[in-house]
N, C-alpha and C positions, 0 to 999 in steps of 0.2 A: 622463834622464841619469844619474840616481843609479846605475842598474845599472852604469854605467862607472867607479864610483869604488870604488877599492882601497886600502887603507891609508891613507884620507883623502886621497888624490890622485885628481884625474880621469885616466883613461888616455885622453888625446886621440886618440890613432891608432884604438882600438877604437871611440870614439865617432864620429870622422869616417867610418869606414867605415860603420858602422851608420846614420848619418843622410845619407849622401851624396845619396840618392836623394829627401830630402825636401823639397828647395827648390821643386822645379814645385808639389808639393801645399800646401805652406806658402803660396807668392805667389797661387794660385789661391783659397785659402781667404780671405787677406787681401783680394784683388781683389773677391770676392763680398762680404764684409763690408763693405768700404768703399762698394761700390755701394748696398747696402742702408741705410747710414749717410747715405751722399750724398741719398738719396729722402727721409729721415726728417728730415733736418736742413738741407736746404736748400742741398746743394754744401759745406758745412763738415764737415771731418774732424777727430775729436778728436785732440788732440795726443799720446795715448797709442799712436795708430797708428804715430807716426813719420813721417819722409819718404818718401812713396812713390817708387818707382823710376820712372824717365821714361819717357812712353808712346812706343812705337815706331811708327814710320809705316808705313802699312800697304803692303803689297807690289804690290797690284792697282792698276791705272791706272783713272782714271774713265772711262766709257762716254760721257761728255757732249761728248766732242772732235768 
């Protein structure tokens, strides 16, 4: 983010353009880290991870019908 600071002001438009594609990668990294932490801590996620996004329902139907 520091590279988008000019005259002590964050240039938000430039930062948004540069970071616009980062969200999927950041969410994937967070999910992977959370899964690792869950395994080590028995399902408890440290508060430093913040509130996790809701889990979306799967789109495929079960074949048990």
